[in-house]
C-alpha positions as CSV (number, residue, x, y, z in Angstrom):
1,M,-54.3,5.6,-33.5
2,S,-52.1,5.1,-36.6
3,R,-49.0,3.1,-36.9
4,H,-47.2,6.4,-37.8
5,L,-48.4,7.9,-34.8
6,R,-47.3,4.8,-32.4
7,N,-43.6,4.7,-33.9
8,E,-43.3,8.4,-33.4
9,K,-44.3,7.9,-30.0
10,T,-42.4,4.9,-29.3
11,S,-39.0,7.0,-30.6
12,K,-39.7,10.0,-28.4
13,S,-40.0,7.4,-25.6
14,V,-36.8,5.7,-26.7
15,S,-35.2,9.1,-27.2
16,K,-36.4,10.0,-23.7
17,T,-34.8,7.0,-22.0
18,W,-31.6,7.4,-23.5
19,L,-31.5,11.3,-22.6
20,V,-32.0,10.2,-18.9
21,I,-29.3,7.6,-19.2
22,N,-26.8,9.4,-20.5
23,S,-27.5,12.7,-18.5
24,G,-26.8,10.2,-15.6
25,F,-23.5,9.2,-17.0
26,L,-22.6,12.6,-17.6
27,A,-23.2,13.4,-14.0
28,L,-21.4,10.6,-12.9
29,Y,-18.2,11.2,-15.4
30,T,-18.3,15.1,-14.2
31,I,-18.0,13.8,-10.7
32,L,-15.5,11.4,-11.2
33,A,-13.3,13.6,-13.7
34,G,-13.9,16.9,-11.4
35,F,-12.5,14.8,-8.3
36,F,-9.4,13.4,-10.7
37,I,-8.3,16.6,-11.5
38,F,-8.6,18.2,-8.1
39,K,-6.6,15.6,-6.8
40,M,-4.0,15.4,-9.3
41,Y,-3.3,19.0,-8.9
42,S,-3.6,19.1,-5.4
43,H,-1.0,15.9,-5.0
44,Q,1.2,17.3,-7.8
45,F,0.6,14.1,-9.6
46,L,1.7,13.7,-13.3
47,A,3.0,17.1,-12.9
48,F,5.6,16.9,-15.8
49,R,6.2,17.4,-19.6
50,Y,2.5,19.2,-19.2
51,V,0.8,15.7,-19.0
52,N,-1.1,16.8,-16.0
53,I,-2.5,19.8,-18.3
54,I,-2.9,17.9,-21.3
55,L,-5.2,15.4,-19.4
56,T,-7.2,18.2,-17.8
57,V,-8.0,19.7,-21.5
58,V,-8.9,16.1,-22.6
59,L,-11.3,15.6,-19.4
60,I,-12.7,19.1,-20.1
61,A,-13.3,18.2,-23.5
62,V,-14.9,14.8,-23.3
63,F,-17.6,16.7,-20.8
64,V,-18.1,19.5,-23.6
65,F,-18.9,17.2,-26.6
66,S,-20.5,14.8,-24.6
67,L,-22.6,18.0,-23.6
68,I,-23.4,18.8,-27.0
69,F,-24.3,15.3,-28.2
70,L,-26.9,14.9,-25.1
71,L,-28.8,18.5,-25.9
72,R,-28.9,17.3,-29.5
73,R,-29.8,13.9,-28.5
74,R,-27.0,12.4,-31.5
75,A,-25.1,9.3,-31.2
76,K,-27.2,8.4,-28.2
77,I,-25.2,4.8,-27.8
78,G,-21.9,6.3,-29.0
79,T,-22.2,9.1,-26.1
80,T,-22.7,6.4,-23.8
81,I,-19.9,4.3,-24.4
82,F,-17.8,7.4,-24.7
83,L,-18.6,8.5,-21.3
84,L,-18.3,4.9,-19.7
85,L,-14.8,5.0,-21.3
86,F,-13.7,7.9,-19.8
87,A,-15.4,7.8,-16.6
88,L,-13.2,4.5,-16.1
89,V,-10.4,6.7,-17.4
90,A,-11.3,8.9,-14.5
91,T,-11.6,6.1,-12.0
92,A,-8.1,4.7,-13.0
93,G,-6.8,7.9,-12.5
94,L,-7.9,8.8,-8.9
95,Y,-7.2,5.1,-7.8
96,L,-3.4,5.7,-9.0
97,V,-3.3,9.3,-6.8
98,Q,-5.0,7.8,-4.0
99,S,-2.7,4.8,-3.9
100,T,0.3,7.0,-4.0
101,V,-0.7,9.3,-1.2
102,E,-1.8,6.3,1.0
103,V,1.8,4.6,0.2
104,A,3.3,7.9,1.0
105,E,1.4,8.5,4.1
106,K,2.4,4.6,5.4
107,L,5.8,5.1,4.6
108,N,5.8,8.4,6.7
109,H,3.7,6.9,9.4
110,T,6.0,4.2,10.3
111,A,8.7,6.5,9.9
112,S,7.2,8.7,12.5
113,Y,8.3,6.1,15.7
114,S,9.9,3.6,16.3
115,E,9.8,0.2,18.6
116,I,11.7,-1.4,21.2
117,E,10.4,-4.6,23.3
118,M,11.9,-4.9,26.9
119,S,11.8,-8.0,28.4
120,V,12.4,-9.8,31.6
121,V,14.4,-13.3,31.0
122,V,15.2,-16.3,33.0
123,P,17.5,-19.3,31.9
124,T,15.4,-21.9,29.9
125,G,15.8,-24.3,33.0
126,S,14.8,-22.1,35.6
127,S,11.8,-22.9,38.0
128,I,10.4,-19.3,38.3
129,Q,7.0,-19.0,36.4
130,D,6.2,-15.6,37.0
131,I,7.9,-12.3,37.2
132,A,6.5,-12.0,40.8
133,E,8.8,-14.7,42.4
134,L,11.7,-13.2,40.7
135,G,14.3,-11.9,43.4
136,Q,17.0,-11.0,41.4
137,V,17.5,-9.3,38.0
138,Q,20.6,-7.5,36.6
139,A,20.3,-4.9,33.8
140,P,22.9,-2.1,32.3
141,V,20.9,0.6,34.0
142,H,23.7,3.2,33.1
143,N,23.9,2.5,29.6
144,D,20.1,2.0,28.7
145,S,18.4,4.0,31.6
146,E,15.5,5.3,29.8
147,N,14.1,1.9,28.2
148,I,14.8,0.0,31.5
149,Q,13.1,3.1,33.3
150,A,10.0,2.3,31.2
151,L,9.9,-1.2,31.9
152,I,10.3,-0.8,35.5
153,N,7.2,1.9,35.5
154,D,4.9,-0.5,33.5
155,L,5.6,-3.6,36.1
156,K,4.6,-0.8,38.7
157,V,1.7,0.1,37.3
158,N,0.4,-3.2,36.0
159,K,1.7,-5.8,38.2
160,N,2.0,-3.6,41.3
161,L,6.2,-4.6,41.5
162,D,9.0,-2.8,42.6
163,L,11.8,-4.1,40.2
164,A,15.4,-2.7,41.5
165,P,17.7,-4.4,39.1
166,E,21.6,-4.9,39.9
167,V,23.3,-2.8,37.6
168,V,25.9,-4.2,35.5
169,D,28.0,-3.0,32.5
170,S,26.2,-4.4,29.8
171,Y,23.4,-6.7,28.1
172,Q,26.3,-9.0,27.6
173,Q,27.6,-9.3,31.1
174,A,23.9,-9.7,32.2
175,Y,23.5,-12.4,30.0
176,D,26.9,-14.3,30.9
177,N,26.0,-14.0,34.2
178,L,22.6,-15.1,33.8
179,L,23.8,-18.2,32.3
180,S,26.4,-19.1,35.1
181,G,23.6,-18.7,37.6
182,T,25.1,-15.1,39.2
183,T,21.5,-13.8,38.6
184,Q,18.2,-15.5,38.6
185,G,17.1,-13.1,35.7
186,M,17.8,-10.2,33.4
187,I,16.3,-7.5,31.7
188,L,16.4,-7.6,27.8
189,N,16.1,-4.8,25.3
190,S,15.3,-6.4,21.7
191,A,17.7,-4.0,19.8
192,Y,20.7,-5.8,21.7
193,V,19.6,-9.2,20.7
194,S,21.7,-9.3,17.5
195,L,24.5,-8.2,19.7
196,L,24.2,-11.5,22.0
197,E,23.8,-13.7,18.8
198,L,27.2,-12.4,18.0
199,S,28.9,-14.5,21.0
200,D,26.1,-17.3,21.1
201,P,24.3,-17.9,18.1
202,D,22.0,-20.4,20.5
203,Y,20.9,-17.7,22.7
204,A,17.2,-17.9,21.9
205,S,17.1,-21.4,23.2
206,K,18.6,-20.6,26.5
207,I,16.2,-18.3,28.0
208,R,12.6,-18.1,28.5
209,T,10.5,-14.8,28.7
210,L,8.5,-13.7,31.7
211,Y,7.4,-10.5,31.0
212,T,7.3,-8.0,27.7
213,F,6.6,-4.4,27.2
214,K,6.7,-2.9,23.7
215,I,8.0,0.7,23.9
216,T,6.8,3.2,21.0
217,K,8.9,6.2,20.6
218,E,8.4,9.4,18.4
219,I,11.0,9.8,16.1
220,N,12.1,13.4,15.7
221,V,14.3,14.0,13.1
222,S,15.3,17.9,13.0
223,P,15.6,19.5,9.5
224,A,19.1,20.8,8.6
225,E,19.2,24.4,9.8
226,N,20.2,25.5,6.2
227,Q,17.8,23.0,4.4
228,A,15.3,26.4,3.5
229,E,18.4,27.8,1.7
230,Q,19.4,24.5,-0.1
231,D,18.4,23.5,-3.7
232,S,15.1,21.7,-3.5
233,N,17.1,19.3,-6.4
234,V,20.1,18.5,-4.3
235,V,19.1,16.0,-1.1
236,N,21.1,13.7,0.9
237,I,19.1,10.5,1.8
238,Y,20.5,8.2,4.8
239,I,19.7,4.6,3.4
240,S,19.9,2.2,6.5
241,G,19.9,-1.6,5.8
242,I,18.5,-3.6,8.2
243,D,17.5,-7.1,8.1
244,T,15.1,-8.0,10.7
245,Y,11.5,-10.0,11.4
246,G,8.1,-8.3,12.5
247,S,7.7,-4.3,12.3
248,I,9.9,-2.3,10.2
249,S,9.7,0.3,12.8
250,T,11.8,-2.3,15.1
251,V,14.8,-0.9,16.6
252,S,18.1,-2.8,15.4
253,R,21.3,-2.1,14.1
254,S,22.0,-1.0,10.6
255,D,24.1,-3.3,8.7
256,V,23.9,-1.0,5.3
257,N,24.8,2.5,6.2
258,I,24.7,4.7,2.7
259,I,24.8,8.1,1.8
260,M,22.8,8.8,-1.3
261,T,23.6,12.1,-2.7
262,I,21.1,13.4,-5.5
263,N,21.6,16.2,-7.6
264,M,18.6,16.1,-10.1
265,N,20.2,19.5,-11.9
266,T,23.1,17.1,-13.1
267,H,21.3,13.9,-13.2
268,K,23.7,12.5,-10.9
269,V,23.5,10.1,-7.8
270,L,26.6,9.5,-5.4
271,L,26.4,6.5,-3.0
272,T,28.7,6.7,-0.1
273,T,29.4,3.6,1.9
274,T,30.3,3.5,5.1
275,P,31.5,0.0,6.5
276,R,29.3,-1.5,9.3
277,D,32.5,-2.0,11.3
278,A,33.9,1.3,11.1
279,Y,35.0,2.6,14.5
280,V,33.5,6.1,14.9
281,Q,32.1,8.3,18.1
282,I,28.3,7.8,18.4
283,P,26.3,10.8,20.0
284,D,23.2,10.3,21.8
285,G,22.5,6.8,23.2
286,G,26.2,6.1,22.1
287,G,27.3,8.4,25.1
288,E,29.6,10.3,22.9
289,Q,31.9,7.1,23.0
290,Y,33.6,5.2,20.0
291,D,32.0,2.0,18.6
292,K,31.2,0.0,15.8
293,L,28.7,2.1,13.3
294,T,26.4,-0.5,13.4
295,H,25.8,-0.1,17.0
296,A,24.6,3.2,16.2
297,G,21.1,1.7,15.0
298,I,20.1,0.3,18.7
299,Y,19.9,3.7,19.7
300,G,17.6,4.7,16.8
301,V,17.9,5.6,13.3
302,E,18.5,9.4,14.2
303,T,21.7,8.4,16.2
304,S,22.7,6.9,12.9
305,M,22.1,9.9,10.8
306,K,23.6,11.9,13.4
307,T,27.2,9.9,13.4
308,L,27.3,9.9,9.5
309,E,26.6,13.8,9.6
310,R,29.5,14.4,11.8
311,L,31.8,12.1,10.3
312,Y,31.4,13.6,6.4
313,D,30.4,17.2,7.8
314,V,27.6,17.2,5.4
315,N,23.6,17.8,6.6
316,I,21.3,14.7,5.4
317,D,18.1,16.0,4.6
318,Y,16.1,12.8,4.9
319,Y,16.4,9.0,5.9
320,A,15.2,5.8,4.0
321,R,14.9,2.4,6.5
322,I,14.9,-0.7,4.3
323,N,14.3,-4.2,5.2
324,F,16.7,-5.5,2.4
325,T,14.9,-9.2,2.6
326,S,11.7,-7.8,1.3
327,F,13.0,-4.7,-0.3
328,L,14.6,-7.0,-2.8
329,Q,11.7,-8.6,-3.9
330,L,11.2,-5.6,-5.9
331,I,13.4,-6.9,-8.2
332,D,10.9,-9.4,-9.4
333,V,8.3,-6.7,-9.7
334,I,10.3,-4.8,-12.2
335,G,11.6,-7.9,-14.0
336,G,15.5,-8.4,-12.6
337,I,18.1,-6.5,-12.6
338,E,21.7,-6.5,-14.2
339,V,25.0,-6.0,-12.6
340,Y,28.5,-6.2,-12.9
341,N,30.1,-8.7,-11.0
342,D,34.2,-7.9,-10.3
343,Q,35.0,-11.3,-8.8
344,E,33.7,-14.9,-9.0
345,F,32.6,-16.5,-6.1
346,V,30.0,-18.8,-4.0
347,S,27.1,-17.5,-1.9
348,H,26.8,-18.9,1.8
349,V,23.4,-18.0,1.7
350,G,21.9,-20.4,-1.3
351,G,24.9,-21.6,-2.6
352,Y,24.9,-19.5,-5.8
353,T,27.7,-19.3,-8.2
354,F,28.0,-16.0,-9.4
355,P,30.7,-15.8,-12.4
356,A,32.7,-12.5,-13.0
357,G,30.9,-10.2,-15.3
358,N,27.6,-8.9,-16.0
359,V,24.9,-10.9,-14.2
360,M,21.2,-11.0,-14.1
361,L,19.8,-11.2,-10.7
362,N,16.1,-12.0,-9.2
363,S,15.6,-11.2,-5.9
364,E,16.6,-14.9,-4.5
365,H,19.9,-14.0,-6.2
366,A,20.4,-10.4,-5.0
367,L,19.7,-11.1,-1.6
368,A,22.7,-13.9,-1.7
369,F,24.8,-11.3,-3.7
370,V,24.2,-8.5,-1.0
371,R,24.5,-10.8,1.6
372,E,27.9,-12.1,1.2
373,R,31.1,-11.1,2.6
374,Y,32.9,-14.3,3.6
375,S,34.1,-15.5,0.0
376,L,34.9,-11.8,-1.1
377,Q,38.4,-10.9,-1.0
378,A,38.0,-7.7,0.8
379,G,35.2,-8.7,3.0
380,D,33.0,-6.4,4.1
381,A,34.2,-3.6,1.8
382,D,33.2,-6.0,-1.4
383,R,30.0,-6.7,0.3
384,G,29.3,-2.6,0.4
385,R,30.1,-2.5,-3.0
386,N,27.6,-5.1,-4.4
387,Q,25.0,-3.7,-2.1
388,Q,25.3,-0.2,-3.9
389,K,25.6,-2.4,-7.3
390,V,22.2,-3.6,-6.4
391,I,20.8,-0.4,-5.2
392,S,22.0,1.6,-8.3
393,A,20.4,-1.1,-10.7
394,I,17.1,-0.7,-8.9
395,I,17.2,3.1,-9.1
396,N,18.0,3.0,-13.0
397,K,14.9,0.8,-13.2
398,L,12.7,2.7,-11.2
399,A,13.5,5.9,-13.1
400,S,12.6,4.9,-16.5
401,V,9.1,5.8,-17.5
402,N,8.4,2.2,-18.1
403,S,7.9,1.7,-14.4
404,I,4.7,3.7,-14.6
405,A,3.0,0.5,-16.5
406,N,3.7,-1.5,-13.2
407,F,2.7,1.2,-11.1
408,T,0.5,-0.6,-8.5
409,N,3.0,-3.6,-7.8
410,I,5.8,-1.3,-7.3
411,I,4.2,0.6,-4.6
412,N,3.0,-2.5,-2.8
413,S,6.2,-3.6,-2.7
414,L,7.6,-0.4,-1.6
415,Q,5.2,0.0,1.4
416,Q,6.2,-3.3,3.0
417,S,9.7,-3.0,2.9
418,I,10.5,0.9,3.6
419,Q,10.0,3.5,6.1
420,T,11.2,7.2,4.9
421,N,10.6,10.7,6.9
422,M,10.8,12.4,3.5
423,P,7.5,14.3,2.8
424,Y,5.1,13.5,-0.1
425,E,5.5,17.1,-1.5
426,T,9.1,15.9,-2.1
427,M,8.9,12.4,-3.0
428,M,6.3,13.8,-5.8
429,H,8.8,17.0,-6.7
430,L,11.7,14.4,-7.2
431,A,9.8,12.1,-9.2
432,N,8.5,14.4,-11.6
433,K,11.4,16.1,-11.8
434,Q,12.8,13.1,-13.0
435,L,10.0,11.9,-15.1
436,S,10.3,15.4,-16.8
437,S,13.9,15.4,-18.1
438,G,13.5,11.5,-18.4
439,G,16.6,9.4,-19.1
440,S,18.7,7.3,-16.4
441,F,21.0,8.7,-13.5
442,V,24.5,8.4,-14.0
443,V,25.2,6.7,-10.5
444,S,28.7,6.5,-9.1
445,S,29.5,5.0,-5.7
446,Q,32.5,5.2,-3.1
447,D,33.4,3.5,0.2
448,V,35.5,4.6,3.0
449,T,38.5,2.5,4.0
450,G,40.5,1.8,6.8
451,S,42.6,-0.9,9.0
452,G,40.9,-3.6,10.7
453,S,41.8,-5.4,14.1
454,T,40.0,-7.8,16.7
455,G,40.2,-6.7,20.3
456,Q,42.1,-3.7,19.9
457,L,39.3,-1.1,20.4
458,P,36.8,-1.2,23.2
459,S,32.8,-1.5,22.4
460,Y,30.8,0.8,24.2
461,A,27.7,-1.3,23.3
462,M,30.0,-4.7,24.3
463,P,32.4,-3.7,26.4
464,S,33.6,-7.4,27.6
465,A,33.7,-8.7,23.7
466,A,36.5,-8.7,21.6
467,L,35.2,-7.0,18.4
468,Y,36.7,-6.5,15.2
469,M,36.7,-2.8,14.5
470,L,37.7,-0.9,11.4
471,S,39.9,2.3,12.0
472,L,39.1,4.4,9.2
473,D,41.9,6.2,6.9
474,E,41.6,10.1,7.4
475,T,42.5,10.4,3.8
476,S,39.7,8.2,2.6
477,V,37.1,10.1,4.7
478,E,38.6,13.4,3.7
479,T,38.2,12.0,0.0
480,A,34.7,10.7,0.5
481,K,33.9,14.2,1.9
482,Q,34.7,16.3,-1.1
483,A,33.0,13.7,-3.4
484,I,30.0,14.3,-1.4
485,K,30.2,18.4,-1.8
486,N,31.1,18.0,-5.6
487,T,28.1,16.4,-6.2
488,M,25.9,18.5,-4.5
489,E,27.7,21.7,-6.3
490,G,27.0,19.8,-9.6
491,N,30.9,19.3,-10.2
């Protein structure tokens, strides 16, 4: 066989090999690109400024040109590189879509239930080692009957033990009786632990747990009756700030209570803060009695929402429950934030000095900034305003298109610190609306005021304690109501 024939045969063999290779890469690319396009549209991903349509056209064009080159057996190596490059683009797109969906699902899943740990405890020095030895136990059966009964039922099933607690007015009274020796043991709801800490910071070292039972409850927040008639670009979100260890679904007091009113039509956000010490009527587990607003959280986030809906005569569409300790770590991910500080102060947490004027905050500084109240002239009211400033700065930083470049780190941070009942579809609608319009939000804030007193007003959750309460000024509440209404109406 002549050299010419051998070369021709070799050339055909190589050409056929490249045809097989590129056919495989084209098939792979087609699957990845097709799946990405399907996911992109089905999950409303990048649905702003025609980005999804442009990307679809580009991906289809890549397929067409690659197919032409493949059939004509042109630019074999170039076609391979071309297909590999856009296969990676499609893969990255799939990853971003899937990551977004998974995070939203996780935020929604943890928001669908709450966790309460019920325990039977005795004094640390008690000789009782097993719950079966316990002859006497106290509990506020009338105030927390459902959870206490759930514990009693569990003990009956798993320990064959009939526990019949003596009735007291509150967990605080049961704890005081436990330490004084009036009772051998007490039932304790983990949501009330923070209340015991107010009267005795060392309570944890004075009790020993004999038995625990975790209760998981479904959270059912019914949508507003007229929600279907509302503009989808206008929403009210209740932001509940907690600072607890363990699962974010753990029921606890709400130290931060903000209604975030978002109007995407006017690109305005209004943050309405209600002080944690506000003396308000609390429904559901609060028995329609008056107490501190922060205590509403121990009956569940839905109770806090309902309390604020009644106070401001407004429908709250969704809630976001934030663990501030982990949430503020997001600040480092987005490169820090800048806020304006009205007054110079030194924080009790970390001992940081915050001068008056514009200050840059990382996560550690921000946590100290939002926690401080003792060094501030107006105490808790000023703390609420500082919390508004930090949240506003984070909102505007996240609202920038530049945040997309740090997408993965941002969503990883969010899923560790937030739970929300806002559906994925609503999240994407608001995100796409923002990315489509561009620019930053005009964020304004307000807080209601009142007069404070200690020991003058009774607490439903802690009837025997002399607590600081803030009686709200009715004019201040009415002004806040009108501001929320104006923001929703676009005024």
